[in-house]
Structures are given as structure tokens and as C-alpha cells.
C-alpha positions as CSV (number, residue, x, y, z in Angstrom):
1,M,-32.0,29.2,26.0
2,V,-29.5,26.9,24.3
3,E,-28.5,28.0,20.8
4,A,-28.8,25.3,18.1
5,Q,-25.6,24.2,16.5
6,V,-25.2,25.4,12.9
7,S,-23.6,23.2,10.3
8,P,-21.1,24.8,7.9
9,P,-22.2,25.2,4.3
10,A,-22.2,22.0,2.2
11,A,-18.9,22.9,0.3
12,A,-17.1,23.8,3.5
13,R,-18.5,20.7,5.3
14,R,-17.4,18.4,2.6
15,E,-13.9,19.9,2.6
16,Q,-13.7,19.3,6.4
17,I,-15.1,15.7,6.0
18,L,-12.4,15.0,3.4
19,A,-9.7,16.4,5.7
20,L,-10.9,14.2,8.6
21,V,-11.0,11.1,6.4
22,D,-7.5,11.8,5.0
23,E,-6.1,12.3,8.5
24,R,-7.7,9.2,10.1
25,G,-8.0,7.0,7.1
26,F,-11.8,6.4,7.7
27,A,-15.0,8.0,9.1
28,K,-18.4,6.6,10.0
29,V,-21.7,8.2,9.0
30,G,-23.0,8.5,12.5
31,E,-19.9,10.1,13.8
32,L,-19.9,12.7,11.0
33,S,-23.6,13.4,11.6
34,R,-22.9,14.3,15.2
35,R,-19.7,16.2,14.5
36,F,-21.3,18.5,11.8
37,H,-24.8,18.6,13.3
38,V,-26.6,17.3,10.2
39,S,-28.7,14.3,9.5
40,E,-27.2,11.0,8.4
41,V,-29.0,11.4,5.1
42,T,-27.1,14.6,4.5
43,V,-23.8,12.9,5.5
44,R,-24.4,10.1,3.0
45,A,-25.1,12.7,0.3
46,D,-21.8,14.4,1.2
47,L,-19.9,11.2,1.1
48,D,-21.5,10.1,-2.2
49,A,-20.5,13.5,-3.8
50,L,-16.9,13.1,-2.6
51,A,-16.8,9.5,-3.8
52,E,-18.1,10.6,-7.2
53,A,-15.3,13.1,-7.4
54,R,-12.9,10.3,-6.5
55,S,-11.8,12.1,-3.4
56,L,-12.5,9.1,-1.1
57,V,-14.1,5.7,-1.3
58,R,-17.5,4.8,0.1
59,V,-17.9,1.7,2.2
60,H,-20.7,0.3,4.3
61,G,-21.4,2.8,7.1
62,G,-19.0,5.4,6.1
63,A,-15.9,6.2,3.9
64,V,-12.2,5.5,3.8
65,A,-9.3,7.5,2.3
66,G,-8.2,7.0,-1.2
67,G,-9.4,7.6,-4.8
68,R,-9.8,4.0,-6.0
69,P,-10.6,0.8,-4.2
70,G,-7.4,-0.9,-5.4
71,E,-5.2,1.9,-4.1
72,L,-6.4,2.5,-0.6
73,E,-3.9,3.4,2.1
74,R,-3.2,0.1,3.9
75,P,-2.5,-0.1,7.6
76,F,1.2,-0.1,8.5
77,E,1.1,-3.8,9.7
78,Q,-0.5,-4.9,6.5
79,S,2.0,-3.0,4.3
80,L,4.9,-4.5,6.4
81,L,4.2,-7.9,4.9
82,A,4.4,-6.7,1.3
83,A,7.8,-6.9,-0.5
84,S,9.5,-7.4,2.8
85,D,12.8,-8.9,1.4
86,E,13.0,-6.1,-1.2
87,K,12.4,-3.4,1.5
88,A,15.1,-4.9,3.7
89,R,17.6,-4.6,0.9
90,I,16.5,-1.1,0.2
91,G,16.9,-0.3,3.9
92,R,20.5,-1.7,4.0
93,A,21.4,0.3,0.9
94,A,20.0,3.5,2.4
95,A,21.6,3.0,5.7
96,G,24.9,2.5,3.9
97,L,24.8,6.1,2.8
98,V,24.8,7.4,6.4
99,E,28.0,8.5,8.1
100,S,28.9,9.2,11.7
101,G,28.3,12.7,12.8
102,Q,25.4,13.3,10.3
103,A,21.9,14.5,10.9
104,I,19.2,12.6,9.0
105,V,15.5,12.8,8.6
106,L,13.5,9.5,8.4
107,D,9.9,9.7,7.1
108,V,7.1,7.4,8.2
109,G,6.6,4.1,6.3
110,T,7.5,0.4,6.1
111,T,10.5,1.0,3.8
112,T,11.9,3.8,6.0
113,T,11.3,1.4,9.0
114,A,13.7,-1.0,7.2
115,I,16.2,1.8,7.1
116,A,15.9,2.3,10.8
117,A,16.5,-1.5,11.4
118,A,19.6,-1.4,9.2
119,L,20.9,1.7,11.0
120,L,20.5,-0.1,14.3
121,D,22.7,-2.9,12.9
122,R,25.5,-0.5,12.0
123,A,27.7,-0.6,15.2
124,D,30.2,1.6,13.5
125,L,27.9,4.7,13.5
126,Q,28.4,7.3,16.2
127,N,26.9,10.7,16.9
128,V,24.1,10.3,14.4
129,V,21.0,12.5,14.9
130,V,17.7,11.1,13.5
131,I,14.7,13.2,13.2
132,T,11.5,11.3,12.5
133,N,7.7,11.7,12.5
134,A,7.2,7.9,12.9
135,L,6.6,6.7,16.4
136,N,7.6,3.1,15.6
137,I,10.9,4.3,14.1
138,A,11.7,6.3,17.2
139,L,11.1,3.1,19.3
140,I,13.3,1.0,17.1
141,L,16.2,3.5,17.4
142,E,15.8,3.9,21.1
143,A,18.1,0.9,21.4
144,A,20.9,2.9,19.7
145,I,20.9,5.7,22.3
146,P,23.4,7.2,23.2
147,R,25.2,6.5,19.9
148,F,22.2,8.1,18.2
149,T,20.1,11.1,19.2
150,V,16.5,10.5,18.3
151,V,14.2,13.5,17.8
152,V,10.5,13.1,17.3
153,T,8.7,15.9,15.4
154,G,5.6,16.0,17.5
155,G,2.2,16.6,16.0
156,T,-1.2,14.8,15.6
157,L,-1.1,11.0,15.6
158,R,-2.4,9.1,12.6
159,P,-2.9,5.6,14.0
160,L,-3.1,4.0,10.6
161,Q,0.7,4.6,10.0
162,H,1.8,5.5,13.5
163,S,2.7,8.9,12.0
164,L,2.7,12.4,13.4
165,V,1.3,15.1,11.1
166,E,0.1,18.7,11.3
167,P,-0.8,20.7,13.3
168,L,2.5,21.2,15.1
169,A,4.5,18.4,13.3
170,G,6.4,20.9,11.3
171,V,7.7,23.0,14.2
172,V,10.9,20.9,14.6
173,L,11.5,20.8,10.8
174,D,11.5,24.6,10.7
175,H,14.6,24.6,12.9
176,I,16.9,22.0,11.4
177,R,19.2,21.5,8.5
178,A,19.9,17.8,7.8
179,D,22.5,16.0,5.7
180,L,20.1,13.4,4.3
181,V,16.4,12.9,4.2
182,F,14.8,9.6,3.4
183,I,11.2,9.7,2.4
184,G,8.8,6.9,1.4
185,C,5.9,7.3,-1.1
186,S,3.1,5.6,-2.8
187,G,4.2,6.2,-6.4
188,V,7.2,7.3,-8.5
189,D,6.4,8.3,-12.1
190,V,8.4,10.1,-14.8
191,V,5.6,12.6,-15.4
192,A,3.8,12.9,-12.1
193,G,7.0,12.7,-9.9
194,V,6.8,11.5,-6.4
195,T,3.2,11.1,-5.1
196,N,1.5,9.8,-2.0
197,V,-2.0,8.4,-1.2
198,N,-2.4,10.4,2.0
199,L,-2.6,14.2,1.9
200,P,-1.5,15.1,5.5
201,E,1.6,12.8,5.2
202,A,2.4,14.2,1.7
203,D,2.6,17.7,3.3
204,M,5.1,16.4,5.9
205,K,7.2,14.8,3.2
206,R,7.4,18.1,1.3
207,R,8.5,19.9,4.5
208,M,11.1,17.1,5.2
209,L,12.6,17.4,1.7
210,A,13.1,21.1,2.3
211,T,15.4,20.4,5.3
212,A,18.1,18.3,3.7
213,A,21.2,18.7,1.6
214,R,20.6,15.3,-0.1
215,R,17.0,14.2,-0.8
216,I,16.5,10.4,-1.2
217,V,13.3,8.6,-2.1
218,V,13.0,4.9,-1.1
219,A,10.3,2.9,-2.9
220,D,9.9,-0.8,-3.7
221,S,9.4,-1.9,-7.3
222,T,5.6,-2.0,-7.0
223,K,5.6,1.8,-6.6
224,L,7.3,2.6,-9.8
225,G,5.1,3.9,-12.6
226,R,2.2,4.6,-10.2
227,T,0.6,7.9,-9.5
228,Q,-1.4,8.7,-6.4
229,L,-3.6,11.5,-5.1
230,S,-1.1,14.0,-3.7
231,R,2.0,15.2,-5.3
232,V,5.0,15.3,-3.0
233,A,7.7,16.6,-5.4
234,P,8.6,16.6,-9.1
235,L,11.5,14.3,-10.1
236,D,13.9,17.3,-10.0
237,G,12.8,17.9,-6.4
238,V,14.7,14.8,-5.3
239,D,18.2,13.6,-5.9
240,T,18.2,9.8,-5.6
241,L,15.8,6.9,-5.8
242,I,16.6,3.6,-4.0
243,T,14.5,0.7,-5.2
244,G,14.8,-3.0,-5.7
245,T,16.2,-5.1,-8.5
246,E,12.6,-6.4,-9.2
247,C,11.7,-3.3,-11.1
248,E,11.7,-3.3,-14.9
249,Q,14.8,-1.9,-16.6
250,R,12.6,0.2,-18.9
251,Q,11.2,2.0,-15.8
252,I,14.7,2.6,-14.5
253,D,16.0,3.9,-17.9
254,D,13.1,6.3,-18.1
255,L,13.8,7.7,-14.6
256,I,17.5,8.1,-15.3
257,S,16.7,9.8,-18.6
258,A,14.6,12.3,-16.6
259,G,17.6,13.1,-14.5
260,L,17.0,11.0,-11.4
261,A,19.9,9.0,-9.9
262,V,18.8,5.4,-9.2
263,I,20.3,2.9,-6.8
264,R,19.0,-0.7,-7.2
265,A,19.4,-2.9,-4.1
């Protein structure tokens, strides 16, 4: 006799649904129904409850990550087109802080990808170790080997950002001490600090910050003054912000007054 599969209680099921949506960026009703052994009616009720709590966003046939429709996590390729000139300037400014013989951590994201491209252009750099959880950044920097040593964290792949997250992504980070860490984010605010739209990647950013002697946030001007779902760090948890000249001077003054060093590129 085959035992019937038992679904977890509603509260636990909804927590697991939210974790799945955060990890993958989306989920379909039918898939969730099969995964949790409940009816599609029950799944829709779960998604509606999570949407009402602003934990995700309901769409036709399922749900996507994010608390508000205007602030959904965008695929990497879509984000790459936004503020591309500004991100390139930020990338060059960040790469200019790196010295030969250093170990650096590069977070996932389009602005950190601009850093990788700028590092590749610096023929003067030698014996640089780059640790990253971004598959696309590892591939970009492959061309710099053997001048660079490229270490990929490992972990579970999030295709939306080509990123590696827990489980297992933090194993490498537990065994390193870097000179610099560059992290991206979805928001930088005087009160909320550094925040991110995606929970699993926010966890990785926190672990990355703990590895380095100097902690640098890179964010284009559209991210300033914004607050997202998951807090990465308070402002005093990072040392420097590199942003573009497009941001308002008032925003920069407020951040400096809060104790954050700011570089405008």
C-alpha cells in the first residue's frame, strides 16, 4: 500500500513557497500544487495570502519575487541595459582601487560585472585573486588567467542573475580573508542602509562583507534613497559607496553626514 503524501501545515508551506519564489524568481501554480501535494485552489489561496502580506507579487498562473510590481527583480540581461554608461564609470572607479597581489570578492550584478570588465582592461594588475558567486563574472575574468586567479564560490544556481547562493555557497567564504569586497544592491538609504530585493542573494552579500578588510558598495544613482525587502547592512556596516554623478547632491550629503565615504564616478 502506497502512503499518501502529506502537505506541511499552511504556515510552513507558505514559508517554503516564499523561499522557492525568492530563490528562482517565480513559481507556477501547477508546479507548486504538485510539489506540496495540495490542490491548485489551495496554492492560489497561499499565493494570495503572501501577496497580501507584500511578500511576493501575484501574476497570471503563479507568482514572482518582490514586494511591489514596480520593484520586481529584473533578469540580469534586462538590468544590463539600464544606466549602462554610469555603471561603466562606476566599474572603472572601483577597479582603480585594486592593487596587484590583493584578494578581492566580487558580488553578482550588472554593476559588479562592469568592475570585472574594467579589471580585465588593467594590464598592470598581477597576482590578483578574485572570489565571486557570479558565473558570468568568472567567465569574463577567465581571459585574465594566469594574471588573475578566479575562485567560484559554488552553491545553488539562480538563473535570473547567473548567481550562486546557499546551500553550500558560503563554504569558500568561511575560509578566506579578502582585501576588498565589492557588493551590489537594490537600494541605499540613510535610515534603512543597504538593501536588496532578493533574500538569498542578500544573505550572500552579508557573508561577503564579513570577509573583507574594506567593504565597498557599488550602486548607480537610481538605487539611492530606495529601500527594498531584505536588509544587507546598516550604513556603518560598509566603508565606501561608489555611485554615479547623476545622483542628487542632497542624497550624497545625507549619506556623508551619516558617516559613509562616497566616490562619484
